[in-house]
C-alpha positions as CSV (number, residue, x, y, z in Angstrom):
1,M,11.6,-51.2,-60.3
2,K,15.4,-51.8,-60.6
3,I,17.4,-54.9,-60.3
4,C,19.1,-54.4,-56.9
5,T,22.2,-56.6,-56.4
6,I,22.7,-56.6,-52.6
7,K,25.7,-58.6,-51.3
8,E,25.4,-57.6,-47.6
9,D,22.3,-58.0,-45.5
10,R,23.5,-56.8,-42.1
11,L,22.4,-53.2,-41.5
12,T,25.1,-52.5,-39.0
13,I,27.9,-53.5,-41.5
14,I,26.3,-51.4,-44.2
15,L,26.3,-48.4,-42.0
16,K,29.8,-49.0,-40.8
17,T,31.2,-49.4,-44.3
18,L,29.4,-46.2,-45.2
19,E,31.1,-44.5,-42.2
20,C,34.4,-45.8,-43.5
21,I,33.9,-44.0,-46.8
22,G,32.6,-40.8,-45.1
23,K,35.7,-40.6,-42.8
24,N,38.3,-41.4,-45.5
25,K,37.2,-39.5,-48.6
26,L,40.0,-39.1,-51.1
27,N,42.1,-41.7,-49.2
28,R,41.3,-45.0,-50.9
29,K,43.9,-46.9,-48.9
30,K,42.5,-45.9,-45.5
31,M,39.0,-46.4,-46.8
32,R,39.8,-49.9,-47.9
33,E,41.6,-50.8,-44.7
34,C,38.6,-49.5,-42.6
35,I,36.2,-51.6,-44.7
36,L,38.3,-54.7,-44.5
37,D,38.3,-54.4,-40.7
38,Q,34.6,-55.2,-40.9
39,Y,35.2,-58.5,-42.6
40,P,38.0,-60.3,-40.8
41,N,39.7,-63.2,-42.7
42,K,38.3,-62.2,-46.1
43,S,40.2,-61.0,-49.1
44,E,40.2,-57.4,-50.4
45,K,38.8,-58.5,-53.7
46,S,35.8,-60.3,-52.2
47,V,35.1,-57.6,-49.7
48,F,35.9,-54.2,-51.1
49,R,35.1,-54.8,-54.7
50,G,32.7,-57.8,-54.3
51,I,30.5,-56.9,-51.3
52,A,30.8,-53.5,-49.7
53,I,31.1,-51.1,-52.6
54,P,28.6,-52.9,-54.9
55,T,26.0,-53.0,-52.0
56,L,26.4,-49.3,-51.1
57,R,26.3,-48.3,-54.8
58,H,23.2,-50.3,-55.6
59,L,21.5,-48.8,-52.6
60,G,22.5,-45.4,-53.8
61,L,24.3,-44.6,-50.6
62,I,27.6,-43.7,-52.4
63,V,28.6,-41.9,-55.6
64,G,31.8,-41.6,-57.5
65,Y,34.5,-44.0,-58.4
66,A,38.0,-44.9,-57.4
67,E,39.5,-42.3,-55.1
68,Y,36.5,-40.1,-55.6
69,I,34.0,-42.4,-53.9
70,R,32.0,-40.5,-51.3
71,P,28.6,-40.8,-49.5
72,S,25.6,-39.6,-51.6
73,A,23.0,-37.2,-50.2
74,Q,21.2,-40.2,-48.6
75,G,24.5,-41.5,-47.2
76,R,25.4,-38.2,-45.7
77,L,22.0,-37.9,-44.1
78,L,22.5,-41.3,-42.4
79,L,25.9,-40.3,-41.2
80,K,25.0,-36.9,-40.0
81,S,22.0,-38.2,-37.9
82,K,24.3,-40.2,-35.7
83,Y,24.6,-37.3,-33.3
84,N,21.3,-38.5,-31.7
85,D,20.2,-42.1,-31.4
86,E,16.5,-41.4,-31.7
87,M,17.0,-39.2,-34.7
88,H,19.4,-41.7,-36.2
89,Q,16.8,-44.5,-36.0
90,K,14.2,-42.2,-37.5
91,V,16.5,-41.3,-40.4
92,I,17.4,-45.0,-41.0
93,K,13.7,-46.0,-41.2
94,T,12.8,-43.1,-43.5
95,V,15.7,-43.5,-45.9
96,F,15.3,-47.3,-46.1
97,L,11.5,-47.0,-46.6
98,E,12.2,-44.7,-49.6
99,L,14.8,-47.2,-50.9
100,D,12.3,-50.0,-50.7
101,R,9.8,-47.9,-52.6
102,E,12.3,-47.2,-55.3
103,L,14.0,-50.6,-55.6
104,F,11.8,-53.4,-54.3
105,G,8.3,-52.3,-53.3
106,L,8.2,-55.1,-50.8
107,I,6.4,-53.1,-48.1
108,K,3.8,-52.0,-50.6
109,T,3.3,-55.7,-51.5
110,L,2.9,-56.6,-47.8
111,K,0.4,-53.9,-47.3
112,K,-1.7,-55.1,-50.2
113,L,-1.8,-58.6,-48.8
114,N,-3.5,-57.1,-45.7
115,S,-2.6,-59.8,-43.3
116,E,-0.9,-59.7,-39.9
117,N,1.5,-62.6,-40.5
118,I,2.4,-63.2,-44.1
119,P,4.3,-66.4,-45.0
120,F,7.4,-65.7,-47.1
121,S,6.1,-68.2,-49.6
122,Q,3.2,-65.8,-50.4
123,L,5.5,-63.2,-51.8
124,E,5.4,-63.5,-55.6
125,S,8.6,-64.2,-57.4
126,N,9.9,-61.4,-59.6
127,K,12.6,-61.7,-62.2
128,E,13.7,-58.2,-61.5
129,C,14.2,-59.1,-57.8
130,P,15.7,-62.6,-57.5
131,E,14.8,-64.5,-54.4
132,E,18.3,-64.3,-52.8
133,Y,18.2,-60.5,-53.0
134,K,14.7,-60.4,-51.7
135,K,15.7,-62.4,-48.6
136,R,18.7,-60.1,-48.0
137,W,16.5,-57.0,-48.3
138,L,13.9,-58.5,-45.9
139,K,16.7,-59.0,-43.4
140,I,17.7,-55.3,-43.8
141,L,14.1,-54.1,-43.4
142,N,13.8,-56.2,-40.3
143,D,17.0,-54.6,-38.9
144,C,15.5,-51.2,-39.7
145,E,12.4,-52.2,-37.7
146,L,10.1,-51.6,-40.6
147,I,9.0,-55.2,-40.7
148,K,9.3,-58.2,-38.3
149,L,10.5,-61.6,-39.3
150,T,9.3,-64.5,-37.1
151,G,9.2,-68.3,-37.3
152,G,11.8,-70.9,-37.9
153,K,15.3,-70.7,-39.3
154,R,14.3,-71.8,-42.8
155,W,12.7,-69.2,-45.1
156,K,9.7,-71.5,-45.8
157,D,8.8,-71.3,-42.1
158,I,9.2,-67.5,-41.8
159,N,6.3,-65.1,-41.4
160,I,6.5,-61.4,-42.1
161,S,4.5,-58.6,-40.4
162,L,4.6,-54.8,-40.7
163,R,5.7,-52.9,-37.7
164,D,3.2,-50.7,-35.9
165,G,5.2,-47.5,-36.3
166,L,5.2,-47.8,-40.1
167,Y,2.6,-45.1,-40.6
168,S,4.7,-42.4,-38.8
169,V,7.7,-43.3,-41.0
170,E,5.5,-42.9,-44.1
171,R,4.6,-39.5,-42.8
172,N,8.3,-38.6,-42.7
173,L,8.3,-39.1,-46.5
174,D,5.5,-36.6,-47.0
175,Y,7.4,-33.8,-48.8
176,T,4.4,-31.5,-48.8
177,K,5.0,-30.8,-45.0
178,K,8.4,-29.3,-46.0
179,E,7.2,-27.0,-48.8
180,S,7.1,-23.9,-46.6
181,I,10.7,-24.2,-45.5
182,F,12.3,-25.6,-48.7
183,I,12.9,-22.5,-50.8
184,N,14.7,-20.6,-48.0
185,Y,17.0,-23.5,-47.3
186,L,17.6,-24.1,-51.0
187,F,18.6,-20.5,-51.6
188,N,20.7,-20.2,-48.4
189,V,22.6,-23.4,-49.1
190,Y,23.1,-22.4,-52.8
191,D,24.5,-19.1,-51.8
192,R,27.0,-20.8,-49.4
193,I,28.3,-23.5,-51.7
194,S,28.1,-21.6,-55.1
195,A,30.7,-19.1,-54.1
196,E,33.5,-21.5,-54.9
197,S,32.0,-22.8,-58.2
198,A,31.2,-19.7,-60.2
199,G,27.6,-20.1,-59.4
200,I,27.1,-23.6,-60.8
201,V,26.5,-26.3,-58.2
202,D,26.1,-30.1,-58.5
203,I,22.5,-31.0,-57.7
204,D,23.5,-34.0,-55.7
205,S,25.8,-31.9,-53.5
206,L,22.9,-29.5,-53.1
207,R,20.6,-32.3,-52.0
208,G,23.0,-33.4,-49.4
209,E,23.7,-29.9,-48.0
210,V,20.0,-29.0,-47.9
211,A,19.2,-32.2,-46.1
212,L,21.8,-31.7,-43.5
213,E,20.8,-28.1,-42.7
214,V,17.1,-29.0,-42.5
215,L,17.9,-31.9,-40.2
216,E,20.0,-29.6,-37.9
217,G,17.8,-26.5,-38.1
218,E,14.3,-28.1,-38.2
219,G,14.7,-31.7,-37.0
220,E,13.0,-32.7,-40.3
221,I,14.1,-35.3,-42.8
222,I,14.5,-34.4,-46.5
223,T,15.5,-37.5,-48.4
224,E,16.7,-37.4,-52.0
225,G,13.2,-38.3,-53.3
226,Q,11.6,-35.5,-51.3
227,F,14.2,-33.0,-52.4
228,D,13.5,-33.8,-56.0
229,Q,9.8,-33.5,-55.5
230,L,10.2,-30.2,-53.8
231,L,12.5,-28.9,-56.5
232,R,10.1,-30.0,-59.2
233,G,7.4,-28.0,-57.4
234,T,9.5,-24.8,-57.2
235,P,8.9,-22.3,-60.0
236,L,12.0,-22.0,-62.1
237,V,11.2,-18.4,-63.2
238,T,9.7,-15.7,-61.1
239,N,10.0,-11.9,-60.8
240,D,12.6,-12.4,-58.1
241,Y,14.8,-15.2,-59.5
242,I,15.6,-17.6,-62.3
243,I,16.7,-21.2,-61.6
244,S,18.7,-22.7,-64.5
245,L,19.3,-26.4,-64.8
246,G,22.4,-27.9,-66.6
247,R,22.4,-31.1,-68.6
248,P,25.0,-33.8,-68.0
249,M,28.0,-34.1,-70.3
250,G,28.0,-37.9,-70.2
251,A,27.0,-40.8,-68.0
252,E,26.3,-39.4,-64.5
253,E,24.9,-40.6,-61.2
254,K,22.0,-39.2,-59.2
255,L,20.7,-36.9,-61.9
256,F,17.6,-34.7,-61.3
257,E,14.7,-35.6,-63.5
258,L,12.2,-33.0,-64.7
259,T,9.5,-33.7,-67.3
260,G,11.4,-36.5,-68.8
261,K,14.8,-34.7,-69.0
262,Y,17.8,-35.2,-66.8
263,Y,20.0,-32.5,-65.2
264,R,23.2,-32.5,-63.2
265,T,23.8,-28.9,-62.2
266,L,21.8,-25.9,-61.0
267,S,22.4,-22.1,-60.9
268,I,20.3,-19.3,-59.5
269,K,20.1,-15.7,-60.6
270,R,18.3,-13.3,-58.3
271,F,17.0,-9.8,-59.1
272,A,17.1,-6.9,-56.7
273,K,13.6,-6.1,-55.5
274,R,12.2,-2.8,-56.6
275,R,11.3,-0.4,-53.9
């Protein structure tokens, strides 16, 4: 579990600031102005560098720095799904459930307590997850409709319950349901985006493009975690192709892990089938 420093607990603002970044890639001035509009009467330093960017970065919804900040594969999936309200809500729940599993594990803890209404005071303190961040994350999970917060205005009076639809959201994270379609989308997307990069593609870019095409073509959700699980389960060498993975040159974000080693890029060589 990672320490997750979340400075914003309103889901709507998180998604709007992510949209600001998606709409204004490579234009830091417009990006900053758009984000500042979400926080009237607050300074640039406190908002842009103190709240919005750190929150999106710690949640893994953006990658890059300075003028190269852009939505990650998870962020792009959230933005793309806005074409349909029902799908957008489905993607929000699925992505944020995966984030909870990676960063906090609060829903897993709530399930273990096996109670319909769990007092906030029953949640064990964790030095890796200070209480103020736990409260903010619970508010976000409530906005995602993964949990329900009820009771008084003070945290000591608040009860937490899991939403009835949680099981269907968990099924969205079952990567095994997508195994039959993954390889075709992986190869098709690779062919399309590798033409401009001498055959070597950034794995995080590949994650995002595959996720968007699967969403549009199949109505299925492939999160970053699912993509990585599916890629790990894909043979790297067969009679038809060889998938090569490239190591990072320095400190990088969103690396792909395989058997304890980390990779940034991917290339595919295919062989003509014999008749």
